[in-house]
C-alpha positions as CSV (number, residue, x, y, z in Angstrom):
1,M,12.4,5.5,-4.6
2,S,12.2,6.0,-8.3
3,T,10.5,9.0,-9.9
4,R,8.2,6.6,-11.7
5,E,7.0,5.1,-8.4
6,H,6.5,8.5,-6.8
7,V,4.5,9.9,-9.8
8,A,2.3,6.7,-9.9
9,L,1.7,6.9,-6.2
10,V,0.8,10.6,-6.2
11,R,-1.6,10.0,-9.1
12,E,-3.3,7.1,-7.2
13,L,-3.5,9.0,-3.9
14,I,-5.2,11.9,-5.6
15,E,-7.7,9.7,-7.4
16,L,-8.4,7.6,-4.2
17,V,-8.9,10.6,-1.9
18,E,-11.0,12.4,-4.5
19,R,-13.2,9.4,-5.1
20,R,-13.6,8.4,-1.4
21,I,-13.5,11.7,0.4
22,V,-13.7,14.8,-1.8
23,D,-16.4,13.7,-4.2
24,P,-18.8,12.9,-1.3
25,L,-18.1,16.3,0.1
26,E,-19.1,17.9,-3.2
27,I,-22.3,15.9,-3.2
28,L,-23.1,17.0,0.4
29,F,-22.2,20.6,-0.1
30,G,-23.9,20.7,-3.5
31,S,-21.2,22.8,-5.1
32,D,-17.8,22.2,-6.7
33,E,-16.8,25.8,-5.7
34,Q,-16.8,24.9,-2.0
35,V,-14.5,21.9,-2.4
36,E,-12.1,23.3,-5.0
37,P,-9.7,24.6,-2.3
38,V,-9.7,21.0,-0.8
39,R,-8.9,19.6,-4.3
40,D,-6.0,22.1,-4.6
41,R,-4.7,21.2,-1.2
42,L,-5.0,17.5,-2.0
43,R,-2.7,17.9,-5.0
44,I,0.0,19.4,-2.7
45,E,-0.5,16.9,0.1
46,A,-0.5,13.9,-2.1
47,E,3.1,14.8,-3.1
48,V,4.1,15.0,0.5
49,W,2.3,11.7,1.4
50,A,4.0,9.9,-1.5
51,A,7.4,11.2,-0.5
52,Q,6.8,10.1,3.1
53,L,5.6,6.6,2.1
54,L,8.6,6.1,-0.2
55,G,11.2,8.0,1.8
56,P,13.9,6.9,4.2
57,D,12.1,7.4,7.5
58,E,10.6,4.0,8.2
59,A,8.5,5.1,11.2
60,L,7.1,8.1,9.3
61,A,6.2,5.9,6.4
62,V,4.4,3.4,8.6
63,R,2.4,6.2,10.3
64,M,1.5,7.7,6.9
65,A,0.4,4.3,5.5
66,A,-1.8,3.8,8.6
67,R,-3.3,7.3,8.3
68,L,-4.1,7.0,4.6
69,V,-5.6,3.5,5.0
70,A,-7.7,4.6,7.9
71,A,-9.0,7.7,6.1
72,A,-9.6,6.1,2.7
73,F,-10.9,2.8,3.9
74,P,-12.9,3.4,7.1
75,G,-14.8,0.6,8.6
76,D,-15.6,-1.4,11.7
77,G,-13.8,-4.5,10.7
78,P,-10.1,-5.1,9.9
79,F,-8.6,-3.8,6.7
80,D,-8.7,-6.6,4.2
81,P,-8.4,-5.4,0.6
82,P,-8.9,-7.6,-2.4
83,D,-5.7,-9.2,-3.8
84,E,-5.6,-6.9,-6.8
85,W,-5.3,-3.8,-4.5
86,W,-1.9,-5.0,-3.5
87,R,-0.7,-4.6,-7.1
88,T,-1.5,-0.8,-7.1
89,A,1.2,1.8,-6.4
90,F,-0.5,2.5,-3.0
91,G,-0.9,-1.2,-2.2
92,R,2.8,-1.8,-3.0
93,A,3.9,1.1,-0.8
94,V,1.7,-0.1,2.1
95,A,3.0,-3.7,1.7
96,R,6.6,-2.5,1.7
97,R,6.3,-0.1,4.6
98,A,3.6,-1.5,6.9
99,G,3.0,-5.1,5.6
100,H,-0.6,-6.2,5.9
101,P,-2.1,-4.2,8.8
102,G,-3.7,-6.4,11.4
103,R,-2.9,-9.8,9.8
104,D,-0.3,-12.4,10.9
105,S,-0.7,-14.4,7.8
106,V,-2.3,-14.2,4.4
107,P,-3.2,-16.9,1.8
108,F,-0.7,-17.7,-0.9
109,A,-2.6,-15.7,-3.5
110,T,-2.6,-12.6,-1.4
111,A,1.1,-13.1,-0.6
112,G,1.7,-13.3,-4.4
113,A,-0.2,-10.1,-4.9
114,M,1.7,-8.3,-2.2
115,L,5.0,-9.5,-3.7
116,G,4.1,-9.0,-7.3
117,I,4.5,-12.6,-8.2
118,T,2.3,-15.6,-8.9
119,R,0.8,-17.9,-6.3
120,Q,3.2,-20.6,-7.7
121,G,6.1,-18.3,-7.1
122,V,5.0,-18.0,-3.4
123,H,4.9,-21.8,-3.1
124,D,8.4,-22.0,-4.5
125,L,9.7,-19.3,-2.1
126,V,8.1,-21.2,0.8
127,K,9.6,-24.5,-0.3
128,R,13.0,-22.8,-0.5
129,A,12.5,-21.3,2.9
130,K,12.6,-17.7,1.5
131,L,9.1,-17.1,3.0
132,D,7.7,-18.6,6.2
133,R,4.6,-20.7,6.2
134,H,2.2,-19.8,9.0
135,P,1.2,-22.7,11.3
136,D,-2.5,-22.0,10.6
137,G,-1.9,-21.9,6.9
138,G,-0.8,-19.3,4.3
139,V,2.4,-17.2,4.6
140,T,3.4,-15.0,7.5
141,T,3.0,-11.3,6.8
142,R,6.3,-10.7,8.6
143,S,8.3,-12.8,6.1
144,I,6.5,-11.0,3.2
145,H,7.4,-7.6,4.7
146,E,11.0,-8.7,5.3
147,R,11.3,-10.0,1.7
148,L,10.0,-6.7,0.3
149,N,12.5,-4.7,2.4
150,R,15.6,-6.8,1.9
151,P,18.4,-5.0,0.1
152,R,18.4,-5.7,-3.6
153,E,21.5,-7.2,-5.3
154,R,23.1,-5.0,-7.8
155,H,24.7,-6.6,-10.8
156,V,27.7,-4.8,-12.3
157,T,28.1,-5.3,-16.0
């Protein structure tokens, strides 16, 4: 985990939770005073959440990703964010730690967004057997998750 990743993730988590959870509370309560302690606590908790999402404990990271997605994106249907969401710091962390919750496969464009590459790049990786094509079309989320979590090669210069 880099400091830059952590800082970007903390900032996004604060903005997301404020927009989707805290701001509606302020509207309901009719006062910023009543939610200011929640905002203060959010700033602290976002640091912890980011550390857990990016940290070494895989099981803890997956649970935290699931909790945050459930809280920030409640709904009766499956979680299916737009492709551009996967390019956010939170989207990248969820992809790396939990994959795509509830989906066995995604279209090539979504796979590209999750991997941070173009759709053509996904086609090339499938052609070279670096990603698995799903029998029903698209790319398996398992192969995307594995690619995101494979050890990076280090070049010594």
